[in-house]
C-alpha positions as CSV (number, residue, x, y, z in Angstrom):
1,M,92.3,27.8,-4.7
2,K,91.4,24.3,-5.9
3,P,93.7,23.0,-8.7
4,S,92.1,22.5,-12.0
5,L,92.0,19.3,-14.1
6,P,93.4,18.1,-16.4
7,L,96.9,18.8,-15.0
8,N,99.1,21.0,-17.1
9,Q,102.1,18.7,-16.5
10,P,102.5,15.1,-15.3
11,P,102.3,14.7,-11.5
12,K,105.5,13.8,-9.6
13,S,103.7,11.6,-7.0
14,I,100.4,9.7,-7.1
15,C,98.7,7.9,-4.3
16,I,96.2,5.2,-5.3
17,L,93.7,4.1,-2.7
18,R,92.1,0.7,-3.4
19,L,92.0,-1.6,-0.5
20,S,90.0,-4.5,-1.9
21,A,88.9,-6.8,-3.5
22,I,91.1,-9.2,-5.4
23,G,89.3,-8.8,-8.7
24,D,89.0,-5.0,-8.4
25,C,92.7,-4.7,-7.6
26,T,93.6,-6.7,-10.7
27,H,91.5,-4.1,-12.6
28,V,93.7,-1.3,-11.2
29,V,96.9,-2.8,-12.6
30,P,96.5,-1.7,-16.3
31,M,96.0,1.8,-15.0
32,V,99.2,1.5,-13.0
33,R,101.0,0.1,-16.1
34,T,99.7,3.0,-18.2
35,I,101.1,5.6,-15.7
36,Q,104.4,3.8,-15.6
37,K,104.8,3.9,-19.4
38,H,103.5,7.4,-20.1
39,W,104.5,9.2,-16.9
40,P,107.7,7.4,-16.0
41,G,108.8,10.2,-13.7
42,A,105.7,9.8,-11.5
43,G,106.2,8.0,-8.2
44,I,103.3,5.6,-7.4
45,T,102.2,4.6,-3.9
46,W,99.3,2.2,-3.5
47,I,97.4,1.8,-0.2
48,I,96.1,-1.7,-0.4
49,G,94.6,-4.5,1.7
50,K,96.8,-7.3,3.2
51,L,95.3,-10.2,1.1
52,E,95.4,-8.2,-2.1
53,A,99.0,-7.1,-1.5
54,S,100.0,-10.8,-1.5
55,L,98.9,-11.0,-5.2
56,V,99.9,-7.6,-6.7
57,G,102.2,-6.2,-4.0
58,D,105.5,-7.1,-5.8
59,I,104.9,-5.0,-8.9
60,E,108.2,-3.3,-9.6
61,G,108.3,0.5,-9.3
62,V,105.3,0.8,-7.0
63,E,105.4,1.4,-3.3
64,F,102.8,-0.6,-1.5
65,I,101.5,0.4,1.9
66,V,99.4,-2.4,3.4
67,F,96.2,-1.5,5.3
68,D,95.4,-4.5,7.5
69,K,91.7,-4.0,8.3
70,S,91.8,-6.9,10.8
71,R,93.7,-4.5,13.0
72,R,90.7,-2.2,13.1
73,F,91.6,1.2,14.6
74,R,95.2,0.2,14.9
75,A,95.4,0.0,11.1
76,L,94.6,3.7,10.9
77,A,97.4,4.4,13.4
78,D,99.8,2.2,11.3
79,L,98.9,4.1,8.2
80,R,99.2,7.5,9.9
81,R,102.8,6.6,10.9
82,A,103.6,5.3,7.4
83,L,102.4,8.6,5.8
84,A,103.8,11.0,8.4
85,G,105.4,14.0,6.9
86,R,104.4,13.0,3.3
87,S,102.3,14.6,0.7
88,F,101.3,13.7,-2.9
89,D,100.4,15.7,-5.9
90,V,97.3,13.5,-6.5
91,L,95.1,11.0,-4.6
92,L,93.1,8.6,-6.7
93,N,90.3,7.3,-4.5
94,L,89.1,4.2,-6.4
95,Q,86.9,2.7,-3.7
96,V,83.4,3.9,-3.0
97,A,83.2,2.7,0.6
98,L,83.1,4.7,3.8
99,R,86.1,2.9,5.3
100,A,88.2,3.9,2.2
101,S,87.0,7.5,2.5
102,I,88.0,7.6,6.1
103,V,91.4,6.2,5.2
104,S,91.7,8.9,2.5
105,L,91.7,11.6,5.2
106,L,95.2,10.5,6.2
107,V,96.5,11.2,2.7
108,K,97.7,14.8,2.0
109,A,97.1,15.8,-1.6
110,P,95.8,19.0,-3.2
111,V,94.0,16.9,-5.9
112,R,91.7,14.3,-4.3
113,L,90.0,12.6,-7.2
114,G,86.9,10.4,-6.7
115,Y,83.9,9.1,-8.6
116,D,81.1,11.2,-10.1
117,R,78.1,11.8,-8.0
118,E,76.1,8.9,-9.4
119,R,78.8,6.4,-8.6
120,A,80.2,7.9,-5.4
121,R,78.3,5.9,-2.9
122,D,78.6,6.3,0.9
123,A,79.0,10.1,0.3
124,Q,82.4,9.7,-1.2
125,W,82.1,13.3,-2.7
126,F,82.5,14.8,0.8
127,F,86.0,13.4,0.9
128,T,87.2,14.5,-2.6
129,T,88.0,17.7,-4.3
130,H,87.5,16.6,-7.9
131,R,85.3,14.0,-9.6
132,V,85.7,11.9,-12.8
133,E,83.3,12.4,-15.7
134,A,80.0,10.7,-15.3
135,V,80.0,7.8,-17.8
136,E,77.0,5.4,-17.9
137,R,77.3,1.6,-17.8
138,Q,81.0,1.0,-17.7
139,H,83.0,-2.0,-16.8
140,V,84.9,-1.5,-13.5
141,L,88.2,-1.7,-15.3
142,D,87.2,1.1,-17.7
143,S,86.0,3.2,-14.8
144,F,89.5,3.2,-13.4
145,F,90.9,4.6,-16.6
146,E,88.5,7.6,-16.1
147,F,90.8,8.7,-13.3
148,T,93.9,8.9,-15.4
149,R,91.9,10.5,-18.2
150,A,90.7,13.2,-15.8
151,L,94.3,14.0,-15.0
152,G,95.1,14.4,-18.7
153,L,96.4,11.0,-19.6
154,E,94.4,9.7,-22.6
155,E,96.5,6.6,-23.3
156,R,95.5,3.2,-22.1
157,E,97.8,0.2,-21.7
158,L,95.8,-3.1,-21.3
159,E,98.7,-4.9,-19.6
160,W,99.2,-6.8,-16.3
161,N,102.5,-8.7,-16.2
162,L,102.0,-9.7,-12.6
163,P,105.2,-11.3,-11.2
164,I,104.9,-15.0,-10.6
165,P,107.7,-16.6,-8.6
166,A,109.5,-19.5,-10.1
167,A,108.6,-21.7,-7.1
168,A,104.9,-21.0,-7.8
169,R,105.2,-22.0,-11.4
170,E,107.1,-25.2,-10.3
171,F,104.3,-25.9,-7.9
172,A,101.7,-25.7,-10.6
173,A,103.6,-27.7,-13.2
174,S,104.4,-30.5,-10.8
175,R,100.6,-31.1,-10.1
176,F,99.8,-32.1,-13.7
177,D,100.8,-34.6,-16.4
178,R,103.1,-33.0,-18.9
179,G,101.5,-32.5,-22.3
180,R,97.9,-32.7,-21.1
181,E,95.7,-29.6,-21.2
182,V,93.9,-28.5,-18.0
183,L,90.5,-27.2,-17.1
184,A,90.5,-25.2,-13.9
185,I,87.2,-24.8,-12.0
186,N,87.1,-22.1,-9.3
187,A,83.6,-23.0,-8.1
188,S,83.1,-20.7,-5.1
189,A,82.4,-17.0,-5.0
190,S,82.8,-14.8,-2.0
191,K,79.0,-14.7,-1.7
192,A,77.2,-18.0,-2.0
193,I,74.3,-16.5,-3.9
194,R,76.7,-16.2,-6.9
195,N,77.6,-19.9,-6.8
196,W,76.5,-22.4,-9.4
197,S,75.3,-25.9,-8.5
198,V,77.4,-28.9,-7.4
199,E,75.7,-31.0,-10.1
200,G,76.4,-28.5,-12.8
201,Y,80.1,-28.2,-12.0
202,A,80.4,-32.0,-11.7
203,A,78.8,-32.5,-15.1
204,V,81.1,-30.0,-16.8
205,A,84.1,-31.6,-15.1
206,D,83.1,-35.1,-16.4
207,H,82.5,-33.7,-19.9
208,A,85.9,-32.1,-19.9
209,A,87.7,-35.2,-18.7
210,V,85.8,-37.8,-20.7
211,K,84.9,-36.1,-23.9
212,L,87.7,-33.6,-24.3
213,G,90.5,-35.5,-22.5
214,L,91.4,-32.6,-20.1
215,D,92.8,-32.8,-16.6
216,V,90.5,-31.1,-14.2
217,V,91.6,-29.1,-11.2
218,L,89.4,-27.5,-8.5
219,T,90.8,-24.2,-7.2
220,G,89.8,-21.9,-4.4
221,G,90.7,-20.2,-1.1
222,P,90.9,-21.4,2.5
223,L,87.4,-20.8,3.6
224,T,85.4,-23.8,4.9
225,A,82.5,-23.1,2.6
226,E,84.9,-23.3,-0.4
227,A,86.4,-26.6,0.8
228,E,82.9,-28.1,1.3
229,L,81.7,-27.1,-2.1
230,A,84.8,-28.6,-3.7
231,E,84.4,-31.9,-1.8
232,A,80.8,-32.1,-2.9
233,I,81.8,-31.6,-6.5
234,E,84.5,-34.3,-6.2
235,K,81.9,-36.8,-4.7
236,T,79.4,-36.1,-7.4
237,A,81.7,-36.2,-10.4
238,D,82.4,-39.6,-12.0
239,S,85.9,-38.6,-13.2
240,R,89.0,-38.0,-11.1
241,L,89.5,-34.4,-10.1
242,L,92.6,-32.7,-8.5
243,N,91.4,-30.7,-5.5
244,L,93.7,-27.8,-4.7
245,V,91.1,-25.7,-2.8
246,G,92.7,-24.1,0.2
247,K,96.1,-25.6,-0.7
248,T,97.7,-22.7,-2.5
249,S,98.9,-19.2,-1.8
250,L,97.5,-16.5,-4.1
251,K,100.7,-16.6,-6.2
252,E,100.5,-20.4,-6.5
253,L,96.8,-20.1,-7.5
254,L,97.8,-17.6,-10.1
255,A,100.4,-20.0,-11.5
256,V,97.8,-22.9,-11.6
257,I,95.4,-20.6,-13.5
258,E,98.2,-19.6,-15.8
259,H,99.0,-23.3,-16.4
260,A,95.3,-24.1,-17.2
261,S,94.0,-23.9,-20.8
262,I,90.5,-22.8,-19.6
263,L,89.1,-21.5,-16.3
264,V,85.4,-21.8,-15.3
265,A,84.3,-19.5,-12.5
266,P,81.4,-17.4,-11.2
267,D,81.7,-13.7,-10.3
268,T,84.8,-14.1,-8.1
269,G,88.4,-12.8,-7.9
270,P,90.1,-15.8,-9.5
271,A,88.1,-15.2,-12.7
272,H,89.9,-11.9,-13.0
273,M,93.2,-13.5,-12.1
274,G,92.6,-15.6,-15.2
275,T,92.4,-12.4,-17.3
276,T,95.8,-11.2,-15.9
277,V,97.6,-14.3,-17.2
278,G,95.7,-14.7,-20.5
279,T,93.8,-17.8,-19.7
280,P,90.3,-17.8,-21.3
281,V,87.6,-17.6,-18.7
282,I,84.1,-19.0,-18.9
283,G,82.3,-16.7,-16.5
284,L,79.0,-17.8,-15.0
285,Y,76.9,-14.8,-14.5
286,A,73.3,-14.4,-13.5
287,A,73.4,-12.7,-10.1
288,S,75.5,-9.9,-11.4
289,N,76.0,-8.2,-14.8
290,P,79.2,-9.4,-16.6
291,L,79.3,-6.2,-18.6
292,R,80.2,-4.4,-15.4
293,S,82.2,-7.0,-13.5
294,G,82.8,-9.9,-15.9
295,P,86.3,-11.3,-16.9
296,Y,87.4,-8.4,-19.1
297,L,89.0,-10.2,-22.0
298,S,86.6,-13.1,-22.0
299,L,83.2,-11.5,-22.1
300,E,82.4,-13.4,-25.3
301,H,82.9,-16.7,-23.5
302,T,80.7,-15.7,-20.5
303,V,77.4,-17.4,-19.9
304,N,75.3,-14.3,-19.3
305,N,71.8,-15.0,-17.8
306,Y,71.7,-11.7,-15.9
307,A,68.9,-10.2,-17.9
308,E,66.7,-13.3,-17.5
309,A,67.3,-13.4,-13.7
310,L,66.7,-9.7,-13.3
311,Q,63.4,-9.9,-15.1
312,A,62.3,-12.8,-12.9
313,Q,63.2,-11.1,-9.7
314,C,62.4,-7.4,-10.4
315,G,60.2,-7.5,-13.4
316,A,62.6,-5.1,-15.0
317,G,65.1,-5.0,-17.8
318,V,68.8,-4.2,-17.6
319,D,68.2,-0.7,-18.8
320,D,65.5,-0.1,-16.2
321,V,67.7,-0.6,-13.1
322,R,70.8,1.1,-11.7
323,W,74.0,-0.1,-13.2
324,G,75.5,-2.7,-10.9
325,T,72.2,-3.9,-9.5
326,R,72.5,-7.5,-8.3
327,V,69.9,-10.2,-8.4
328,R,69.6,-11.4,-4.8
329,S,67.8,-14.6,-5.4
330,S,69.2,-18.1,-5.0
331,A,67.2,-19.0,-8.2
332,A,69.3,-16.7,-10.3
333,M,72.3,-19.0,-10.9
334,E,69.9,-21.9,-11.3
335,T,69.0,-20.5,-14.7
336,I,72.5,-21.4,-16.0
337,T,72.4,-24.8,-17.7
338,V,75.1,-27.4,-18.2
339,E,74.6,-27.2,-21.9
340,Q,75.4,-23.5,-21.9
341,V,78.7,-24.0,-20.1
342,I,79.7,-27.0,-22.3
343,E,78.9,-25.1,-25.4
344,K,81.3,-22.3,-24.3
345,L,83.9,-24.9,-23.2
346,E,83.8,-26.7,-26.6
347,S,83.9,-23.4,-28.5
348,I,87.2,-22.4,-26.7
349,F,88.7,-25.9,-26.8
350,S,88.1,-26.3,-30.6
């Protein structure tokens, strides 16, 4: 017979399945911290992607099992070996993707909790025994807390405390003049359609450097497109910028963002990394809805042109479309003006 929820006692073992992406994995951490505080006897195992593990995989008290999707079918064999002979009280399947649902078949648990029918895309409901309550129009981070609430844990701890190695902090501190505040610009998103303009970033960088006296650093990952965008911003800006794009590990990037006074970024993982270390984030959102995927603690600082862009593309309002609908037009981010971003920058800086 299928176990009922909420549980009548705390589980002894919980398996979390969230493979990607960087931003979403940072959203899982407060849920993990909540379990650790209020159910200290529960063992936590997290099945996670390789890149994401390099950021959060050293959280104390959590067992991480890395699923390296680059190994394709061999990754499934690796996971099968890692889970051989093991079972859990609960599986929390936090990822609505067919790959994740297939991976979930290797996890033995009587309670296999997934999303409600509306949010369980790719037929996730076929792979679960229980579903969270349907809640309309939630931020992704809030949706993860629905899983612990379904189990019977009502408390929420909005806490990250991601470990940052001393060497990473030393790397960050050594790149800047002591005593000067820093603006970090993480210009590139994983999808180019979410990127703002070279000219816009350069103008904001010049304003920060000349008018506000900030050091400006460009951050980002190792992809060629990110490096090219950063180089274009450097060439367009009149002020001197420190370009660290592709020159940091994820922990070093986290330390640089922690060192910064303000971060400017579109809808991308590093924006959420800023949230984890308490750095105010000016999110640039038009292609996606920040109320669903924006920097959780900086929504008041976010430039939100999503409704305008959605109306232009679909002729519909935010309440008329499915939650999470993206604007797939290159013109969306063009609606964001330099003046909007500078207004947010000066508001935080003052």
